[in-house]
C-alpha positions as a Markdown table, in Angstrom:
| # | Residue | x | y | z |
|---|---|---|---|---|
| 1 | Unk | -32.9 | 194.4 | 83.2 |
| 2 | Unk | -33.1 | 190.6 | 83.7 |
| 3 | Unk | -36.2 | 188.5 | 84.2 |
| 4 | Unk | -36.3 | 185.1 | 86.0 |
| 5 | Unk | -37.8 | 182.2 | 84.1 |
| 6 | Unk | -40.4 | 180.6 | 86.4 |
| 7 | Unk | -41.8 | 178.0 | 83.9 |
| 8 | Unk | -40.6 | 176.3 | 80.7 |
| 9 | Unk | -42.9 | 174.2 | 78.6 |
| 10 | Unk | -41.4 | 172.1 | 75.9 |
| 11 | Unk | -43.3 | 171.0 | 72.8 |
| 12 | Unk | -44.7 | 167.5 | 72.6 |
| 13 | Unk | -45.9 | 166.5 | 69.2 |
| 14 | Unk | -46.3 | 162.9 | 70.2 |
| 15 | Unk | -45.7 | 160.2 | 67.7 |
| 16 | Unk | -46.4 | 162.6 | 64.8 |
| 17 | Unk | -43.2 | 164.5 | 65.5 |
| 18 | Unk | -42.6 | 167.8 | 63.7 |
| 19 | Unk | -43.1 | 168.6 | 60.0 |
| 20 | Unk | -40.0 | 169.0 | 57.9 |
| 21 | Unk | -38.7 | 172.5 | 58.4 |
| 22 | Unk | -40.9 | 173.1 | 61.4 |
| 23 | Unk | -39.0 | 174.6 | 64.3 |
| 24 | Unk | -39.9 | 173.4 | 67.8 |
| 25 | Unk | -40.7 | 176.3 | 70.2 |
| 26 | Unk | -40.6 | 176.4 | 74.0 |
| 27 | Unk | -42.9 | 178.6 | 76.1 |
| 28 | Unk | -41.2 | 180.6 | 78.8 |
| 29 | Unk | -43.2 | 182.2 | 81.7 |
| 30 | Unk | -41.3 | 185.1 | 83.3 |
| 31 | Unk | -41.4 | 186.5 | 86.8 |
| 32 | Unk | -43.4 | 189.5 | 85.6 |
| 33 | Unk | -46.1 | 187.3 | 84.2 |
| 34 | Unk | -45.1 | 187.6 | 80.5 |
| 35 | Unk | -45.2 | 184.5 | 78.4 |
| 36 | Unk | -43.0 | 184.2 | 75.3 |
| 37 | Unk | -42.2 | 181.5 | 72.8 |
| 38 | Unk | -38.6 | 181.0 | 71.7 |
| 39 | Unk | -37.0 | 178.4 | 69.4 |
| 40 | Unk | -36.0 | 175.3 | 71.4 |
| 41 | Unk | -32.5 | 175.3 | 70.0 |
| 42 | Unk | -32.0 | 178.9 | 71.1 |
| 43 | Unk | -33.2 | 178.2 | 74.6 |
| 44 | Unk | -30.8 | 175.3 | 74.8 |
| 45 | Unk | -27.9 | 177.2 | 73.4 |
| 46 | Unk | -28.4 | 180.1 | 75.9 |
| 47 | Unk | -29.0 | 177.6 | 78.8 |
| 48 | Unk | -32.4 | 179.1 | 79.5 |
| 49 | Unk | -34.2 | 176.9 | 82.1 |
| 50 | Unk | -36.4 | 177.4 | 85.2 |
| 51 | Unk | -34.5 | 179.6 | 87.6 |
| 52 | Unk | -32.3 | 181.2 | 85.0 |
| 53 | Unk | -32.5 | 184.8 | 83.7 |
| 54 | Unk | -33.3 | 186.3 | 80.4 |
| 55 | Unk | -32.5 | 189.8 | 79.3 |
| 56 | Unk | -35.0 | 192.5 | 78.3 |
| 57 | Unk | -33.5 | 192.5 | 74.8 |
| 58 | Unk | -34.3 | 188.8 | 74.3 |
| 59 | Unk | -37.8 | 189.2 | 75.9 |
| 60 | Unk | -38.6 | 192.1 | 73.5 |
| 61 | Unk | -37.2 | 190.1 | 70.5 |
| 62 | Unk | -39.6 | 187.2 | 71.1 |
| 63 | Unk | -42.7 | 189.0 | 72.6 |
| 64 | Unk | -45.8 | 188.6 | 70.5 |
């Protein structure tokens, strides 16, 4: 099954930036109300954005 991404929130660490080795995460809100955090680089590489779809396998992989 596929789930539509209805919201994507990117991290904003301001002028402090990220610590060495810290991986920026994006927060995705799905059409079924679930909210998951995924690595920013993964979301970019898979072209996940508002209006796009994400598979159940990926949702389960990143569900908390």
